N, C-alpha and C positions, 0 to 999 in steps of 0.2 A: 870186179866192183862189188863193193858190199852195200846193201840197201838196207832200209830200216833202222834198226838200233844199232847196227854194227857188229852184231854178233852172229856167227855162223855155226851151224849145226849139221854135222854129217851123220846120215841115217843110211846103214847098210841093210840090205834084204827089204827094202823100201817098196816093192812092188806088190806086197800082199799082206794081208793079215795084220799082225801087231806092228811091224816095220812100217806100213803105210799109215796106220792110226797114230803112231809116234811121229811121224812127218808131218801131219796136220796140226798137231798142237803147237809146235813152236812157230810155225808159219803163222798161224792166226796171232800170235804174240808180237810178230814183227821181226823174227829172226829171218836170216836168209837160210834156207835148208837146201842141202845138195844130197840128192838122192842117189844110192847105188843099187843096181839091180843086175842080176846075173845075164838077163836077157833084156835087150834094148825094148823090143816089142812089149814085154811083160811090164817094163818100167814106165812106158809113155801114159798110161792112164794114173799112175801115182803122181807122175810130173803136172799132170793138167788139175790135180785135186789141190 
């Protein structure tokens, strides 16, 4: 299910640094953001933001 404005963004390496920040921006604009992280535990904080 796609929420918001109907657009989806996939961000890889989203568990830290630049990937995490890039993931925040489209989410704030109403995009559905799909995050990819090499380690689930490391990706959880990014998913909560």
